[in-house]
C-alpha distance (Angstrom), angle and dihedral (degrees) to the residues before:
residue distance angle dihedral
X1 . . .
X2 3.79 . .
X3 3.86 122.6 .
X4 3.84 121.2 -118.9
X5 3.68 127.7 -156.3
X6 3.85 112.9 -143.5
X7 3.80 142.8 -169.0
X8 3.80 114.5 -167.4
X9 3.89 141.4 160.5
X10 3.71 124.7 -128.0
X11 3.78 127.0 -141.8
X12 3.75 91.3 -85.8
X13 3.79 92.3 53.1
X14 3.80 95.9 -107.2
X15 3.77 116.7 143.5
X16 3.73 120.6 -123.4
X17 3.80 133.4 -178.9
X18 3.72 137.8 -174.1
X19 3.82 145.2 120.2
X20 3.82 132.0 -84.4
X21 3.78 140.3 173.2
X22 3.81 122.0 -115.7
X23 3.63 141.0 151.7
X24 3.73 94.0 -112.7
X25 3.85 142.3 -16.9
X26 3.99 91.5 -83.5
X27 3.75 90.3 51.8
X28 3.79 91.5 49.6
X29 3.88 89.2 50.9
X30 3.76 88.0 51.1
X31 3.79 94.6 52.5
X32 3.87 90.8 49.9
X33 3.80 91.6 51.5
X34 3.83 89.6 50.6
X35 3.74 87.0 57.2
X36 3.82 90.0 55.2
X37 3.91 90.7 -108.8
X38 3.77 125.7 134.5
X39 3.78 108.9 -138.3
X40 3.72 117.2 -128.4
X41 3.86 100.7 174.7
X42 3.76 128.1 0.3
X43 3.78 115.2 -174.5
X44 3.76 134.6 164.3
X45 3.75 110.6 -102.7
X46 3.82 115.6 -103.8
X47 3.82 114.2 -96.6
X48 3.78 96.5 31.3
X49 3.83 117.2 131.7
X50 3.79 94.1 -134.2
X51 3.73 122.0 91.3
X52 3.73 117.8 -95.4
X53 3.89 111.6 -114.2
X54 3.84 90.2 -145.6
X55 3.76 96.9 56.9
X56 3.92 110.4 165.7
X57 3.77 105.3 -120.5
X58 3.78 90.9 -160.0
X59 3.80 115.9 -167.9
X60 3.86 91.7 0.6
X61 3.89 91.5 58.6
X62 3.79 91.6 50.1
X63 3.83 89.0 57.0
X64 3.86 95.5 49.9
X65 3.75 115.5 96.7
X66 3.74 126.5 -127.9
X67 3.79 109.8 -122.6
X68 3.81 123.7 -137.2
X69 3.72 89.6 -119.7
X70 3.89 89.5 56.0
X71 3.86 90.5 50.3
X72 3.78 92.4 46.8
X73 3.86 91.0 51.9
X74 3.74 92.5 45.0
X75 3.81 93.9 49.4
X76 3.80 92.2 48.5
X77 3.76 90.0 49.9
X78 3.73 94.9 46.3
X79 3.73 91.4 50.2
X80 3.77 90.9 50.4
X81 3.90 93.8 49.6
X82 3.90 90.3 46.8
X83 3.81 89.7 51.6
X84 3.77 89.2 54.0
X85 3.74 89.2 60.5
X86 3.71 105.7 -106.5
X87 3.84 121.6 143.8
X88 3.74 117.2 -104.9
X89 3.72 95.1 -106.1
X90 3.66 93.7 52.4
X91 3.67 91.3 44.7
X92 3.73 92.0 54.6
X93 3.76 91.6 47.4
X94 3.79 90.7 52.7
X95 3.84 92.5 46.2
X96 3.71 91.6 50.0
X97 3.86 92.9 63.5
X98 3.82 88.9 55.1
X99 3.81 98.4 42.0
X100 3.87 111.2 119.6
X101 3.83 97.1 -154.8
X102 3.80 119.6 75.5
X103 3.88 89.5 -148.5
X104 3.84 92.7 49.8
X105 3.81 89.0 52.5
X106 3.62 91.2 52.0
X107 3.82 94.0 46.2
X108 3.71 89.0 50.3
X109 3.77 92.3 55.4
X110 3.75 87.6 48.8
X111 3.88 90.6 53.2
X112 3.83 90.6 49.2
X113 3.75 89.2 54.8
X114 3.75 91.4 51.1
X115 3.72 93.5 48.2
X116 3.91 92.5 49.0
X117 3.92 84.7 54.3
X118 3.79 91.0 56.5
X119 3.85 104.3 -89.3
X120 3.84 119.1 134.3
X121 3.81 117.8 -124.2
X122 3.71 93.0 -102.8
X123 3.81 92.1 54.6
X124 3.84 90.2 47.4
X125 3.84 89.8 53.1
X126 3.72 92.3 44.9
X127 3.81 88.1 60.6
X128 3.79 89.4 68.8
X129 3.92 102.2 52.3
X130 3.83 92.8 163.7
X131 3.83 90.4 65.8
X132 3.83 105.7 27.3
X133 3.89 114.5 48.6
X134 3.80 119.9 -146.1
X135 3.83 89.1 -104.1
X136 3.82 89.5 61.8
X137 3.79 93.3 47.7
X138 3.76 92.4 47.8
X139 3.58 92.4 51.4
X140 3.84 93.0 49.7
X141 3.82 87.5 50.6
X142 3.83 89.2 58.1
X143 3.70 92.3 45.6
X144 3.89 88.8 54.0
X145 3.69 91.5 49.0
X146 3.87 97.5 46.5
X147 3.85 95.0 37.0
X148 3.82 88.7 -123.4
X149 3.73 97.8 112.3
X150 3.80 97.4 134.7
X151 3.70 92.8 56.9
X152 3.74 95.7 44.2
X153 3.89 90.6 50.6
X154 3.85 87.3 54.0
X155 3.76 88.5 51.8
X156 3.67 91.1 53.5
X157 3.81 89.0 55.3
X158 3.86 87.4 52.4
X159 3.71 91.6 49.8
X160 3.86 94.0 51.5
X161 3.78 90.0 47.3
X162 3.81 91.1 52.6
X163 3.80 93.5 46.6
X164 3.80 91.1 48.3
X165 3.78 91.5 47.8
X166 3.84 90.0 53.4
X167 3.65 92.6 51.4
X168 3.77 93.3 43.5
X169 3.84 91.3 52.9
X170 3.89 91.6 49.2
X171 3.84 93.7 48.4
X172 3.80 96.0 43.2
X173 3.81 89.2 51.0
X174 3.79 92.4 53.9
X175 3.89 98.7 44.4
X176 3.83 95.7 82.6
X177 3.76 97.7 42.6
X178 3.79 85.9 46.9
X179 3.79 91.4 53.3
X180 3.85 91.1 48.0
X181 3.85 91.2 49.3
X182 3.84 91.5 52.9
X183 3.79 90.6 44.7
X184 3.73 89.3 51.5
X185 3.77 92.6 49.8
X186 3.71 89.5 49.2
X187 3.86 94.0 49.7
X188 3.93 89.0 48.1
X189 3.73 91.9 50.4
X190 3.74 94.3 46.8
X191 3.77 91.2 51.9
X192 3.78 97.0 45.6
X193 3.88 96.0 44.3
X194 3.78 101.3 35.9
X195 3.75 118.7 13.5
X196 3.78 102.0 38.2
X197 3.90 97.0 50.4
X198 3.82 90.7 51.2
X199 3.87 88.6 47.3
X200 3.90 90.7 49.4
X201 3.83 93.1 47.8
X202 3.69 91.5 52.6
X203 3.86 93.4 48.9
X204 3.79 94.1 43.2
X205 3.82 90.3 57.0
X206 3.84 89.4 62.4
X207 3.69 90.5 63.1
X208 3.78 93.7 -136.8
X209 3.80 126.8 128.4
X210 3.78 114.0 -102.5
X211 3.94 126.6 -124.0
X212 3.84 113.3 -99.5
X213 3.85 92.9 -107.4
X214 3.79 92.8 47.9
X215 3.90 91.7 47.0
X216 3.84 90.5 49.6
X217 3.91 89.7 51.4
X218 3.82 90.1 51.2
X219 3.85 90.7 47.2
X220 3.66 92.8 53.7
X221 3.72 94.0 47.8
X222 3.86 92.2 49.3
X223 3.74 90.6 48.1
X224 3.81 94.7 52.1
X225 3.88 92.4 44.3
X226 3.78 91.7 48.4
X227 3.75 96.3 45.0
X228 3.82 100.8 28.8
X229 3.92 94.6 122.5
X230 3.91 95.3 49.1
X231 3.86 87.9 45.5
X232 3.84 91.4 52.8
X233 3.81 89.9 45.0
X234 3.69 92.2 50.8
X235 3.80 92.0 49.3
X236 3.79 90.2 48.1
X237 3.85 92.7 47.8
X238 3.84 90.8 49.9
X239 3.84 90.5 50.4
X240 3.87 90.9 49.0
X241 3.73 90.8 47.5
X242 3.79 93.4 53.0
X243 3.77 90.9 46.6
X244 3.89 92.4 49.5
X245 3.83 91.9 45.6
X246 3.82 90.2 49.5
X247 3.85 89.9 53.4
X248 3.79 90.6 63.1
X249 3.77 120.3 75.7
X250 3.75 97.6 -126.4
X251 3.84 92.8 43.9
X252 3.84 91.1 48.8
X253 3.75 92.5 49.1
X254 3.84 90.9 50.4
X255 3.81 93.1 48.6
X256 3.78 94.1 44.1
X257 3.78 88.2 50.3
X258 3.85 91.2 52.7
X259 3.76 91.4 47.9
X260 3.83 93.7 55.3
X261 3.87 86.6 53.0
X262 3.75 95.4 50.0
X263 3.86 113.2 111.3
X264 3.96 112.9 -101.2
X265 3.77 92.6 -13.3
X266 3.73 93.8 63.9
X267 3.82 91.6 51.5
X268 3.85 91.1 51.9
X269 3.88 91.6 48.3
X270 3.75 90.8 47.6
X271 3.83 92.6 50.5
X272 3.73 91.3 47.6
X273 3.84 94.0 48.5
X274 3.97 89.2 45.2
X275 3.76 91.4 51.4
X276 3.85 93.0 50.0
X277 3.74 93.8 42.6
X278 3.86 95.4 49.8
X279 3.79 93.3 44.4
X280 3.80 92.7 50.4
X281 3.63 96.1 46.4
X282 3.78 93.2 47.0
X283 3.81 90.3 51.4
X284 3.75 93.4 47.8
X285 3.82 96.3 47.8
X286 3.73 90.4 44.9
X287 3.82 89.9 54.5
X288 3.85 90.6 56.9
X289 3.89 101.6 -96.8
X290 3.85 116.9 139.1
X291 3.82 122.2 -112.2
X292 3.87 88.1 -108.4
X293 3.71 95.0 55.5
X294 3.76 92.6 39.6
X295 3.87 93.3 54.9
X296 3.81 90.5 48.6
X297 3.76 94.6 51.7
X298 3.77 95.0 42.5
X299 3.87 90.9 50.3
X300 3.84 85.0 65.0
X301 3.77 94.3 50.3
X302 3.78 100.1 49.8
X303 3.81 112.2 86.7
X304 3.71 102.5 -152.6
X305 3.80 107.8 86.0
X306 3.98 97.1 -149.5
X307 3.90 90.4 56.8
X308 3.91 93.7 39.0
X309 3.84 92.8 50.0
X310 3.79 91.7 48.0
X311 3.85 92.1 51.3
X312 3.96 88.7 50.4
X313 3.80 87.6 48.3
X314 3.80 90.2 47.0
X315 3.90 89.1 55.6
X316 3.87 89.0 57.1
X317 3.85 90.9 46.5
X318 3.88 87.9 53.0
X319 3.84 88.6 55.4
X320 3.79 86.8 54.1
X321 3.86 89.9 58.5
X322 3.88 103.4 -97.7
X323 3.79 123.4 134.4
X324 3.89 120.5 -108.7
X325 3.78 96.0 -108.9
X326 3.87 92.3 56.3
X327 3.76 91.4 40.7
X328 3.76 95.9 58.1
X329 3.74 97.2 37.9
X330 3.89 108.8 130.8
X331 3.80 140.0 138.4
X332 3.75 89.3 -109.7
X333 3.80 91.8 54.9
X334 3.87 111.2 70.7
X335 3.87 116.9 -117.2
X336 3.69 89.6 -123.0
X337 3.88 92.6 64.6
X338 3.93 91.5 50.8
X339 3.71 92.7 46.3
X340 3.75 95.1 51.0
X341 3.76 91.3 44.9
X342 3.71 88.7 57.5
X343 3.74 91.3 49.4
X344 3.90 88.8 50.6
X345 3.70 91.4 50.1
X346 3.84 95.9 50.5
X347 3.90 91.9 45.6
X348 3.95 95.9 40.7
X349 3.66 90.3 -123.4
X350 3.84 100.6 108.5
X351 3.72 97.2 132.5
X352 3.85 91.3 54.0
X353 3.74 94.5 45.3
X354 3.91 90.2 50.0
X355 3.78 89.0 50.3
X356 3.87 90.8 53.4
X357 3.76 89.3 46.9
X358 3.75 90.9 53.4
X359 3.90 91.1 52.0
X360 3.83 89.5 48.3
X361 3.77 94.3 52.2
X362 3.83 93.0 43.3
X363 3.73 88.0 59.8
X364 3.84 92.1 40.9
X365 3.76 87.8 53.2
X366 3.92 92.6 50.7
X367 3.86 88.2 51.3
X368 3.79 95.1 47.4
X369 3.90 91.2 46.9
X370 3.78 89.5 55.5
X371 3.72 91.7 45.7
X372 3.68 90.5 50.7
X373 3.81 93.1 49.5
X374 3.79 89.6 47.4
X375 3.72 92.1 54.2
X376 3.75 98.8 43.6
X377 3.73 95.6 48.9
X378 3.88 96.3 63.7
X379 3.72 93.7 33.8
X380 3.91 89.9 58.4
X381 3.73 93.0 43.4
X382 3.78 90.3 52.5
X383 3.81 92.4 48.1
X384 3.75 92.4 49.2
X385 3.83 93.3 40.6
X386 3.77 88.8 48.8
X387 3.84 94.5 52.6
X388 3.85 92.4 49.0
X389 3.81 90.7 43.1
X390 3.73 90.9 53.0
X391 3.66 94.4 52.6
X392 3.76 91.4 49.8
X393 3.80 90.7 48.5
X394 3.70 92.7 51.1
X395 3.83 91.3 45.7
X396 3.91 95.4 52.0
X397 3.87 91.9 41.3
X398 3.80 89.0 57.0
X399 3.77 93.7 43.9
X400 3.92 89.6 49.4
X401 3.79 91.1 50.8
X402 3.84 91.2 49.1
X403 3.84 89.9 48.9
X404 3.93 92.1 50.7
X405 3.81 89.5 52.3
């Protein structure tokens, strides 16, 4: 069996190191835990023939992304270790051995080096902006200032779970309608390209005039077949134009504003944005940040540019002396939110009010997602059924006319 070098911490927080034999790294960790030791690093001893479980993936690791699930697990674990009383560096070393992402392990080791060189945890996290968003860094800064880092790291895990749940709800609600849309496009394309041309060839061989509905169907089929490439290029150009427009600040602002006004979908997007906004603001205020800083941070979290820009503008109005309710008042933000914010400001319970509003809009989002699904499903079925039905109607109308003649 290969040898493993380890560094571990006992129940009193004392660091111990040594070497043991085990079948693999997992078995070595199990042995240490049986000895009431908390492993910090467990690496195969140099010179062993087995492969090291902590192989540095180099450039490939740098390109791997850190999933939200990995971050949630890491924040939960870090919160637990800090609550146990271990220092930040030892907590990071211990969490690095349990991180599921190779890139996250590499980042944690870089953070440990930064902290050993005198940087606080927040600055070490800020050095990796592609993994740790400004909201996370600001919360850790608040935790370092208040001495409540373990609780705030736990709130970060809660925040990421909430955000992932909202995203998952929206995506799951759109999967079935998306499949039906793709099926509908496939059925329409098959009818236009395969069925209708054969049908038209059969009827034209009879030398009889076609009924108006049948002739219209044949004309549509001929137009699509003869102009298929230009139609595809036009669709592709439209998609590219929308993407390019959305990449520009002014274009994105305009498109996001139109989406909020779109029937049904606009209400769903508003509910999702309000759930995320209220939950984020509540968490930041509860962690000790000011309303000004909270609005600035959350403005970078909200995806809709109309709401995001209004929150940033509201932060500026707060500097001018206005209250939060008046500062965030906007047609895109429901009146209920501004009214409840005003109540929270007057009663001194703003963080609790925002938390309640977040729960309300989460439930509202679930209701609107179900409503959207229930509306899209019959609508798409009617459209597809209508297309197929019109083809059958035109076919039988032509056949009846041929039979009469």
